[in-house]
MOPAC internal coordinates of N, CA, C and O (Angstrom, degrees):
PM7 1SCF
backbone

  N    0.0000 0     0.00 0     0.00 0    0    0    0
  C    1.4354 1     0.00 0     0.00 0    1    0    0
  C    1.5327 1   110.94 1     0.00 0    2    1    0
  O    1.2310 1   119.68 1   140.14 1    3    2    1
  N    1.3129 1   118.22 1   -39.86 1    3    2    1
  C    1.4586 1   121.38 1  -179.90 1    5    3    2
  C    1.5302 1   111.39 1   -66.04 1    6    5    3
  O    1.2310 1   120.88 1   142.15 1    7    6    5
  N    1.3402 1   115.92 1   -37.85 1    7    6    5
  C    1.4651 1   119.12 1   179.40 1    9    7    6
  C    1.5246 1   111.03 1   -61.61 1   10    9    7
  O    1.2310 1   119.84 1   140.55 1   11   10    9
  N    1.3114 1   117.90 1   -39.45 1   11   10    9
  C    1.4584 1   122.63 1   178.37 1   13   11   10
  C    1.5363 1   110.76 1   -62.47 1   14   13   11
  O    1.2310 1   120.34 1   138.83 1   15   14   13
  N    1.3036 1   116.96 1   -41.17 1   15   14   13
  C    1.4624 1   121.56 1   179.19 1   17   15   14
  C    1.5316 1   110.92 1   -65.50 1   18   17   15
  O    1.2310 1   120.50 1   135.98 1   19   18   17
  N    1.3343 1   116.65 1   -44.02 1   19   18   17
  C    1.4702 1   120.47 1   179.11 1   21   19   18
  C    1.5249 1   111.69 1   -66.08 1   22   21   19
  O    1.2310 1   120.65 1   142.38 1   23   22   21
  N    1.3086 1   116.37 1   -37.62 1   23   22   21
  C    1.4615 1   120.37 1   178.86 1   25   23   22
  C    1.5216 1   111.01 1   -65.27 1   26   25   23
  O    1.2310 1   119.95 1   136.38 1   27   26   25
  N    1.3221 1   117.70 1   -43.62 1   27   26   25
  C    1.4662 1   120.52 1   177.45 1   29   27   26
  C    1.5272 1   111.23 1   -63.67 1   30   29   27
  O    1.2310 1   120.31 1   140.02 1   31   30   29
  N    1.3344 1   117.01 1   -39.98 1   31   30   29
  C    1.4655 1   120.86 1   177.61 1   33   31   30
  C    1.5288 1   110.94 1   -62.29 1   34   33   31
  O    1.2310 1   120.17 1   134.78 1   35   34   33
  N    1.3294 1   117.28 1   -45.22 1   35   34   33
  C    1.4662 1   121.67 1  -179.13 1   37   35   34
  C    1.5324 1   110.78 1   -64.31 1   38   37   35
  O    1.2310 1   120.48 1   138.15 1   39   38   37
  N    1.3262 1   116.69 1   -41.85 1   39   38   37
  C    1.4663 1   119.69 1   179.55 1   41   39   38
  C    1.5298 1   111.17 1   -67.05 1   42   41   39
  O    1.2310 1   119.93 1   140.72 1   43   42   41
  N    1.3153 1   117.74 1   -39.28 1   43   42   41
  C    1.4691 1   120.59 1   177.59 1   45   43   42
  C    1.5260 1   110.50 1   -65.23 1   46   45   43
  O    1.2310 1   120.26 1   139.88 1   47   46   45
  N    1.3316 1   117.10 1   -40.12 1   47   46   45
  C    1.4611 1   120.84 1   177.93 1   49   47   46
  C    1.5212 1   111.45 1   -63.74 1   50   49   47
  O    1.2310 1   120.07 1   136.55 1   51   50   49
  N    1.3088 1   117.47 1   -43.45 1   51   50   49
  C    1.4723 1   121.61 1   177.91 1   53   51   50
  C    1.5268 1   110.31 1   -63.58 1   54   53   51
  O    1.2310 1   119.73 1   140.01 1   55   54   53
  N    1.3101 1   118.12 1   -39.99 1   55   54   53
  C    1.4640 1   121.80 1   178.42 1   57   55   54
  C    1.5338 1   111.04 1   -63.24 1   58   57   55
  O    1.2310 1   120.13 1   133.46 1   59   58   57
  N    1.3177 1   117.36 1   -46.54 1   59   58   57
  C    1.4722 1   120.71 1  -179.33 1   61   59   58
  C    1.5191 1   110.80 1   -65.03 1   62   61   59
  O    1.2310 1   119.70 1   135.88 1   63   62   61
  N    1.3254 1   118.18 1   -44.12 1   63   62   61
  C    1.4687 1   120.35 1   178.24 1   65   63   62
  C    1.5269 1   111.23 1   -63.27 1   66   65   63
  O    1.2310 1   120.34 1   141.68 1   67   66   65
  N    1.3315 1   116.96 1   -38.32 1   67   66   65
  C    1.4664 1   120.56 1   176.84 1   69   67   66
  C    1.5169 1   112.30 1   -63.72 1   70   69   67
  O    1.2310 1   120.43 1   139.91 1   71   70   69
  N    1.3287 1   116.78 1   -40.09 1   71   70   69
  C    1.4682 1   120.34 1   177.75 1   73   71   70
  C    1.5257 1   111.29 1   -66.31 1   74   73   71
  O    1.2310 1   120.07 1   142.19 1   75   74   73
  N    1.3237 1   117.47 1   -37.81 1   75   74   73
  C    1.4672 1   120.41 1   177.51 1   77   75   74
  C    1.5168 1   110.73 1   -64.76 1   78   77   75
  O    1.2310 1   120.08 1   136.52 1   79   78   77
  N    1.3242 1   117.46 1   -43.48 1   79   78   77
  C    1.4659 1   121.38 1   178.33 1   81   79   78
  C    1.5267 1   110.40 1   -63.86 1   82   81   79
  O    1.2310 1   119.89 1   137.85 1   83   82   81
  N    1.3189 1   117.82 1   -42.15 1   83   82   81
  C    1.4670 1   121.62 1   179.07 1   85   83   82
  C    1.5256 1   111.00 1   -63.27 1   86   85   83
  O    1.2310 1   120.09 1   136.12 1   87   86   85
  N    1.3193 1   117.44 1   -43.88 1   87   86   85
  C    1.4587 1   120.83 1   178.59 1   89   87   86
  C    1.5245 1   111.39 1   -63.94 1   90   89   87
  O    1.2310 1   119.90 1   137.85 1   91   90   89
  N    1.3225 1   117.80 1   -42.15 1   91   90   89
  C    1.4708 1   120.94 1   178.11 1   93   91   90
  C    1.5252 1   110.68 1   -62.66 1   94   93   91
  O    1.2310 1   120.31 1   138.89 1   95   94   93
  N    1.3257 1   117.00 1   -41.11 1   95   94   93
  C    1.4615 1   120.03 1   179.22 1   97   95   94
  C    1.5323 1   111.12 1   -65.18 1   98   97   95
  O    1.2310 1   120.24 1   137.85 1   99   98   97
  N    1.3444 1   117.14 1   -42.15 1   99   98   97
  C    1.4641 1   120.65 1   179.37 1  101   99   98
  C    1.5255 1   111.31 1   -64.64 1  102  101   99
  O    1.2310 1   120.08 1   137.01 1  103  102  101
  N    1.3252 1   117.45 1   -42.99 1  103  102  101
  C    1.4650 1   120.09 1   178.26 1  105  103  102
  C    1.5178 1   111.20 1   -62.50 1  106  105  103
  O    1.2310 1   120.31 1   138.55 1  107  106  105
  N    1.3119 1   117.01 1   -41.45 1  107  106  105
  C    1.4620 1   120.66 1   179.26 1  109  107  106
  C    1.5297 1   110.73 1   -68.74 1  110  109  107
  O    1.2310 1   120.30 1   141.16 1  111  110  109
  N    1.3107 1   117.04 1   -38.84 1  111  110  109
  C    1.4686 1   122.16 1  -178.20 1  113  111  110
  C    1.5239 1   111.79 1   -64.61 1  114  113  111
  O    1.2310 1   120.17 1   140.71 1  115  114  113
  N    1.3294 1   117.28 1   -39.29 1  115  114  113
  C    1.4484 1   120.90 1  -176.89 1  117  115  114
  C    1.5230 1   112.90 1   -99.28 1  118  117  115
  O    1.2310 1   119.90 1  -164.22 1  119  118  117
  N    1.3241 1   117.79 1    15.78 1  119  118  117
  C    1.4571 1   122.00 1   171.60 1  121  119  118
  C    1.5070 1   115.46 1    71.46 1  122  121  119
  O    1.2310 1   119.73 1  -150.23 1  123  122  121
  N    1.3115 1   118.13 1    29.77 1  123  122  121
  C    1.4508 1   120.66 1  -179.87 1  125  123  122
  C    1.5186 1   111.57 1  -108.70 1  126  125  123
  O    1.2310 1   120.66 1  -157.96 1  127  126  125
  N    1.3128 1   116.35 1    22.04 1  127  126  125
  C    1.4591 1   119.31 1  -178.56 1  129  127  126
  C    1.5200 1   111.47 1   -76.18 1  130  129  127
  O    1.2310 1   121.01 1     2.43 1  131  130  129
  N    1.2912 1   115.67 1  -177.57 1  131  130  129
  C    1.4563 1   121.28 1   179.95 1  133  131  130
  C    1.5216 1   108.88 1   -69.40 1  134  133  131
  O    1.2310 1   121.10 1   -51.04 1  135  134  133
  N    1.3295 1   115.50 1   128.96 1  135  134  133
  C    1.4561 1   120.60 1   179.97 1  137  135  134
  C    1.5174 1   108.85 1  -116.16 1  138  137  135
  O    1.2310 1   120.94 1   -58.13 1  139  138  137
  N    1.3045 1   115.82 1   121.87 1  139  138  137
  C    1.4562 1   120.68 1   178.93 1  141  139  138
  C    1.5258 1   106.88 1  -108.24 1  142  141  139
  O    1.2310 1   120.32 1   -75.07 1  143  142  141
  N    1.3226 1   116.99 1   104.93 1  143  142  141
  C    1.4636 1   120.76 1  -173.03 1  145  143  142
  C    1.5180 1   113.20 1  -111.90 1  146  145  143
  O    1.2310 1   119.11 1  -172.64 1  147  146  145
  N    1.3046 1   119.30 1     7.36 1  147  146  145
  C    1.4567 1   120.33 1  -174.08 1  149  147  146
  C    1.5203 1   112.68 1   -64.97 1  150  149  147
  O    1.2310 1   119.67 1   125.90 1  151  150  149
  N    1.3156 1   118.24 1   -54.10 1  151  150  149
  C    1.4500 1   119.78 1  -175.00 1  153  151  150
  C    1.5272 1   112.50 1  -111.08 1  154  153  151
  O    1.2310 1   120.15 1  -164.51 1  155  154  153
  N    1.2904 1   117.31 1    15.49 1  155  154  153
  C    1.4603 1   119.83 1  -179.75 1  157  155  154
  C    1.5177 1   110.77 1   -86.70 1  158  157  155
  O    1.2310 1   121.00 1   -41.50 1  159  158  157
  N    1.3033 1   115.68 1   138.50 1  159  158  157
  C    1.4562 1   121.30 1  -179.99 1  161  159  158
  C    1.5154 1   111.81 1   -99.81 1  162  161  159
  O    1.2310 1   119.87 1   162.23 1  163  162  161
  N    1.3116 1   117.85 1   -17.77 1  163  162  161
  C    1.4569 1   122.12 1  -173.85 1  165  163  162
  C    1.5238 1   108.94 1  -125.77 1  166  165  163
  O    1.2310 1   120.68 1   -43.30 1  167  166  165
  N    1.3518 1   116.31 1   136.70 1  167  166  165
  C    1.4529 1   118.97 1   178.38 1  169  167  166
  C    1.5131 1   112.08 1  -169.17 1  170  169  167
  O    1.2310 1   121.41 1   -17.22 1  171  170  169
  N    1.3141 1   114.90 1   162.78 1  171  170  169
  C    1.4576 1   122.21 1   176.69 1  173  171  170
  C    1.5251 1   107.36 1   -93.93 1  174  173  171
  O    1.2310 1   120.76 1   -61.87 1  175  174  173
  N    1.3346 1   116.15 1   118.13 1  175  174  173
  C    1.4581 1   121.08 1  -179.26 1  177  175  174
  C    1.5220 1   109.39 1   -77.89 1  178  177  175
  O    1.2310 1   120.58 1   128.56 1  179  178  177
  N    1.3194 1   116.49 1   -51.44 1  179  178  177
  C    1.4668 1   121.88 1   179.46 1  181  179  178
  C    1.5142 1   109.08 1  -146.39 1  182  181  179
  O    1.2310 1   121.14 1   -23.81 1  183  182  181
  N    1.3185 1   115.43 1   156.19 1  183  182  181
  C    1.4567 1   121.64 1   174.78 1  185  183  182
  C    1.5228 1   107.84 1  -141.78 1  186  185  183
  O    1.2310 1   120.75 1   -41.43 1  187  186  185
  N    1.3214 1   116.16 1   138.57 1  187  186  185
  C    1.4628 1   121.32 1  -178.39 1  189  187  186
  C    1.5250 1   108.36 1  -135.19 1  190  189  187
  O    1.2310 1   120.34 1   -51.01 1  191  190  189
  N    1.3229 1   116.96 1   128.99 1  191  190  189
  C    1.4600 1   121.41 1   179.07 1  193  191  190
  C    1.5294 1   109.44 1   -75.95 1  194  193  191
  O    1.2310 1   120.58 1   -54.83 1  195  194  193
  N    1.3140 1   116.49 1   125.17 1  195  194  193
  C    1.4675 1   121.49 1   176.75 1  197  195  194
  C    1.5168 1   111.22 1   -92.38 1  198  197  195
  O    1.2310 1   120.63 1   151.69 1  199  198  197
  N    1.2864 1   116.39 1   -28.31 1  199  198  197
  C    1.4573 1   122.62 1  -179.66 1  201  199  198
  C    1.5114 1   107.43 1  -163.92 1  202  201  199
  O    1.2310 1   120.50 1    10.13 1  203  202  201
  N    1.3256 1   116.66 1  -169.87 1  203  202  201
  C    1.4605 1   118.26 1  -177.66 1  205  203  202
  C    1.5250 1   113.62 1   -67.49 1  206  205  203
  O    1.2310 1   120.04 1   158.66 1  207  206  205
  N    1.3284 1   117.53 1   -21.34 1  207  206  205
  C    1.4629 1   119.24 1  -176.16 1  209  207  206
  C    1.5170 1   114.13 1  -127.55 1  210  209  207
  O    1.2310 1   119.44 1  -179.04 1  211  210  209
  N    1.3313 1   118.68 1     0.96 1  211  210  209
  C    1.4586 1   121.32 1  -177.72 1  213  211  210
  C    1.5228 1   110.30 1  -122.52 1  214  213  211
  O    1.2310 1   121.21 1   -38.50 1  215  214  213
  N    1.3284 1   115.28 1   141.50 1  215  214  213
  C    1.4585 1   121.82 1  -177.33 1  217  215  214
  C    1.5233 1   109.02 1  -134.66 1  218  217  215
  O    1.2310 1   120.94 1   -44.12 1  219  218  217
  N    1.3312 1   115.80 1   135.88 1  219  218  217
  C    1.4569 1   122.90 1   174.86 1  221  219  218
  C    1.5240 1   106.90 1   -96.63 1  222  221  219
  O    1.2310 1   120.36 1   -55.87 1  223  222  221
  N    1.3326 1   116.92 1   124.13 1  223  222  221
  C    1.4598 1   120.64 1  -174.69 1  225  223  222
  C    1.5197 1   110.75 1  -126.06 1  226  225  223
  O    1.2310 1   120.96 1   -41.10 1  227  226  225
  N    1.3111 1   115.78 1   138.90 1  227  226  225
  C    1.4588 1   122.78 1   172.44 1  229  227  226
  C    1.5210 1   105.96 1  -106.05 1  230  229  227
  O    1.2310 1   120.92 1   -66.70 1  231  230  229
  N    1.3250 1   115.84 1   113.30 1  231  230  229
  C    1.4610 1   122.63 1  -174.23 1  233  231  230
  C    1.5171 1   108.76 1  -110.36 1  234  233  231
  O    1.2310 1   120.16 1   -45.20 1  235  234  233
  N    1.3367 1   117.30 1   134.80 1  235  234  233
  C    1.4652 1   121.41 1   178.93 1  237  235  234
  C    1.5248 1   109.87 1  -111.78 1  238  237  235
  O    1.2310 1   121.17 1   -48.02 1  239  238  237
  N    1.3433 1   115.37 1   131.98 1  239  238  237
  C    1.4480 1   122.84 1   171.24 1  241  239  238
  C    1.5114 1   106.43 1  -125.16 1  242  241  239
  O    1.2310 1   120.37 1   -60.84 1  243  242  241
  N    1.3262 1   116.90 1   119.16 1  243  242  241
  C    1.4580 1   123.07 1  -172.40 1  245  243  242
  C    1.5364 1   107.89 1    56.16 1  246  245  243
  O    1.2310 1   119.17 1    62.42 1  247  246  245
  N    1.3237 1   119.19 1  -117.58 1  247  246  245
  C    1.4661 1   120.92 1   178.81 1  249  247  246
  C    1.5246 1   112.04 1  -112.13 1  250  249  247
  O    1.2310 1   119.95 1  -159.36 1  251  250  249
  N    1.3236 1   117.70 1    20.64 1  251  250  249
  C    1.4610 1   122.79 1  -179.34 1  253  251  250
  C    1.5204 1   108.48 1  -117.53 1  254  253  251
  O    1.2310 1   121.10 1   -44.51 1  255  254  253
  N    1.3252 1   115.51 1   135.49 1  255  254  253
  C    1.4605 1   120.73 1  -179.54 1  257  255  254
  C    1.5203 1   110.38 1  -111.03 1  258  257  255
  O    1.2310 1   120.98 1   -29.06 1  259  258  257
  N    1.3365 1   115.73 1   150.94 1  259  258  257
  C    1.4606 1   122.66 1  -179.81 1  261  259  258
  C    1.5252 1   107.98 1  -132.22 1  262  261  259
  O    1.2310 1   120.50 1   -43.71 1  263  262  261
  N    1.3395 1   116.65 1   136.29 1  263  262  261
  C    1.4589 1   122.65 1   179.02 1  265  263  262
  C    1.5272 1   108.06 1  -100.49 1  266  265  263
  O    1.2310 1   120.53 1   -57.01 1  267  266  265
  N    1.3388 1   116.60 1   122.99 1  267  266  265
  C    1.4617 1   121.63 1  -172.36 1  269  267  266
  C    1.5225 1   109.38 1  -134.22 1  270  269  267
  O    1.2310 1   120.56 1   -39.51 1  271  270  269
  N    1.3402 1   116.54 1   140.49 1  271  270  269
  C    1.4642 1   121.93 1   170.08 1  273  271  270
  C    1.5212 1   106.88 1  -101.90 1  274  273  271
  O    1.2310 1   120.75 1   -54.19 1  275  274  273
  N    1.3282 1   116.18 1   125.81 1  275  274  273
  C    1.4554 1   121.78 1  -177.97 1  277  275  274
  C    1.5188 1   108.13 1  -114.01 1  278  277  275
  O    1.2310 1   121.06 1   -52.34 1  279  278  277
  N    1.3260 1   115.58 1   127.66 1  279  278  277
  C    1.4511 1   121.76 1   177.40 1  281  279  278
  C    1.5146 1   109.93 1  -124.83 1  282  281  279
  O    1.2310 1   120.38 1     2.58 1  283  282  281
  N    1.3266 1   116.88 1  -177.42 1  283  282  281
  C    1.4631 1   118.99 1  -177.36 1  285  283  282
  C    1.5262 1   113.53 1   -69.33 1  286  285  283
  O    1.2310 1   120.10 1   153.76 1  287  286  285
  N    1.3215 1   117.41 1   -26.24 1  287  286  285
  C    1.4606 1   118.84 1  -176.24 1  289  287  286
  C    1.5224 1   113.26 1  -118.72 1  290  289  287
  O    1.2310 1   119.55 1   171.20 1  291  290  289
  N    1.3303 1   118.47 1    -8.80 1  291  290  289
  C    1.4611 1   118.80 1  -176.14 1  293  291  290
  C    1.5155 1   111.30 1  -155.83 1  294  293  291
  O    1.2310 1   121.76 1   -16.46 1  295  294  293
  N    1.3248 1   114.23 1   163.54 1  295  294  293
  C    1.4506 1   122.90 1   173.29 1  297  295  294
  C    1.5213 1   107.08 1  -127.34 1  298  297  295
  O    1.2310 1   120.41 1   -41.69 1  299  298  297
  N    1.3235 1   116.83 1   138.31 1  299  298  297
  C    1.4526 1   121.43 1   179.75 1  301  299  298
  C    1.5141 1   109.25 1  -127.92 1  302  301  299
  O    1.2310 1   120.88 1   -53.57 1  303  302  301
  N    1.3341 1   115.92 1   126.43 1  303  302  301
  C    1.4580 1   120.65 1   177.12 1  305  303  302
  C    1.5155 1   107.76 1   -83.33 1  306  305  303
  O    1.2310 1   120.28 1   -59.41 1  307  306  305
  N    1.3338 1   117.08 1   120.59 1  307  306  305
  C    1.4599 1   122.42 1  -179.68 1  309  307  306
  C    1.5160 1   110.11 1   -87.36 1  310  309  307
  O    1.2310 1   120.62 1   130.72 1  311  310  309
  N    1.3205 1   116.41 1   -49.28 1  311  310  309
  C    1.4582 1   120.81 1  -178.42 1  313  311  310
  C    1.5211 1   107.57 1  -145.45 1  314  313  311
  O    1.2310 1   120.87 1   -38.83 1  315  314  313
  N    1.3084 1   115.94 1   141.17 1  315  314  313
  C    1.4533 1   120.37 1  -179.04 1  317  315  314
  C    1.5209 1   110.00 1  -131.25 1  318  317  315
  O    1.2310 1   120.62 1   -22.07 1  319  318  317
  N    1.3136 1   116.41 1   157.93 1  319  318  317
  C    1.4558 1   120.75 1   177.40 1  321  319  318
  C    1.5092 1   114.20 1    77.00 1  322  321  319
  O    1.2310 1   119.34 1  -154.78 1  323  322  321
  N    1.3236 1   118.86 1    25.22 1  323  322  321
  C    1.4547 1   122.11 1   178.72 1  325  323  322
  C    1.5247 1   107.40 1   -75.05 1  326  325  323
  O    1.2310 1   120.08 1   -53.04 1  327  326  325
  N    1.3109 1   117.46 1   126.96 1  327  326  325
  C    1.4523 1   121.13 1   179.03 1  329  327  326
  C    1.5195 1   109.82 1   -78.09 1  330  329  327
  O    1.2310 1   120.40 1   -43.75 1  331  330  329
  N    1.3085 1   116.84 1   136.25 1  331  330  329
  C    1.4697 1   121.96 1   177.54 1  333  331  330
  C    1.5201 1   108.31 1   -74.12 1  334  333  331
  O    1.2310 1   120.40 1   -61.86 1  335  334  333
  N    1.3417 1   116.85 1   118.14 1  335  334  333
  C    1.4634 1   120.33 1  -174.37 1  337  335  334
  C    1.5167 1   113.85 1  -113.43 1  338  337  335
  O    1.2310 1   119.06 1   178.34 1  339  338  337
  N    1.2913 1   119.39 1    -1.66 1  339  338  337
  C    1.4616 1   120.50 1  -177.97 1  341  339  338
  C    1.5037 1   110.49 1   122.91 1  342  341  339
  O    1.2310 1   120.68 1    25.01 1  343  342  341
  N    1.3071 1   116.31 1  -154.99 1  343  342  341
  C    1.4570 1   119.95 1  -175.31 1  345  343  342
  C    1.5229 1   111.67 1   -81.71 1  346  345  343
  O    1.2310 1   121.18 1   -22.44 1  347  346  345
  N    1.2994 1   115.36 1   157.56 1  347  346  345
  C    1.4565 1   122.72 1   179.56 1  349  347  346
  C    1.5297 1   110.32 1   -67.34 1  350  349  347
  O    1.2310 1   120.41 1   142.90 1  351  350  349
  N    1.3300 1   116.83 1   -37.10 1  351  350  349
  C    1.4641 1   120.84 1  -179.12 1  353  351  350
  C    1.5284 1   111.57 1   -65.10 1  354  353  351
  O    1.2310 1   120.36 1   140.40 1  355  354  353
  N    1.3350 1   116.92 1   -39.60 1  355  354  353
  C    1.4622 1   118.87 1   178.79 1  357  355  354
  C    1.5233 1   110.51 1   -70.89 1  358  357  355
  O    1.2310 1   119.40 1   149.65 1  359  358  357
  N    1.3180 1   118.75 1   -30.35 1  359  358  357
  C    1.4533 1   121.26 1   176.52 1  361  359  358
  C    1.5238 1   110.72 1   -67.99 1  362  361  359
  O    1.2310 1   120.05 1   140.96 1  363  362  361
  N    1.3331 1   117.52 1   -39.04 1  363  362  361
  C    1.4541 1   121.49 1   178.45 1  365  363  362
  C    1.5285 1   110.66 1   -68.27 1  366  365  363
  O    1.2310 1   120.19 1   144.18 1  367  366  365
  N    1.3122 1   117.24 1   -35.82 1  367  366  365
  C    1.4614 1   121.25 1  -178.38 1  369  367  366
  C    1.5305 1   111.72 1   -77.60 1  370  369  367
  O    1.2310 1   120.26 1   171.36 1  371  370  369
  N    1.3259 1   117.10 1    -8.64 1  371  370  369
  C    1.4620 1   120.52 1   179.24 1  373  371  370
  C    1.5053 1   113.95 1    81.11 1  374  373  371
  O    1.2310 1   120.15 1  -165.43 1  375  374  373
  N    1.3257 1   117.31 1    14.57 1  375  374  373
  C    1.4455 1   120.89 1   179.73 1  377  375  374
  C    1.5223 1   110.39 1   -80.34 1  378  377  375
  O    1.2310 1   120.47 1   -29.77 1  379  378  377
  N    1.2901 1   116.71 1   150.23 1  379  378  377
  C    1.4461 1   122.09 1   175.24 1  381  379  378
  C    1.5187 1   108.97 1   -79.69 1  382  381  379
  O    1.2310 1   119.79 1   -37.80 1  383  382  381
  N    1.3320 1   118.01 1   142.20 1  383  382  381
  C    1.4652 1   118.96 1   179.04 1  385  383  382
  C    1.5281 1   110.71 1   -69.56 1  386  385  383
  O    1.2310 1   121.53 1   -31.39 1  387  386  385
  N    1.3272 1   114.68 1   148.61 1  387  386  385
  C    1.4687 1   120.40 1   179.23 1  389  387  386
  C    1.5149 1   108.25 1   -82.18 1  390  389  387
  O    1.2310 1   120.85 1   -49.07 1  391  390  389
  N    1.3106 1   115.97 1   130.93 1  391  390  389
  C    1.4652 1   120.44 1   179.90 1  393  391  390
  C    1.4951 1   110.95 1  -102.74 1  394  393  391
  O    1.2310 1   120.10 1   180.00 1  395  394  393

C-alpha cells in the first residue's frame, strides 16, 4: 500500500515539473519572458514576420531606432537614425510625445 502512495506522489511531481517546464518554454518561445529594461541600452522594440524565413525588426539603441530585415543568410538595414518619439498609438492620434 505504501509503494502505491509513493508512486502516485512521484508521478504527480513529475507531471507538475513537466508542466512548469512546458510553460516556461512557451513563454520564452513567444517572447513573454521577464524583460529587464531599466539599464539596457539595446533592445528589440517590435518584430514582424514577413515570411517563413524573414523578419522585419525595429531595434533600439539608446534613443535611436533602426529598421532591419533579418533573413537566414543576410541582414539589411532599411532605415537608420529613427528618433524614438513615444507610442505608435499617440503618433497615429497626432499627439505630441511627452518629454
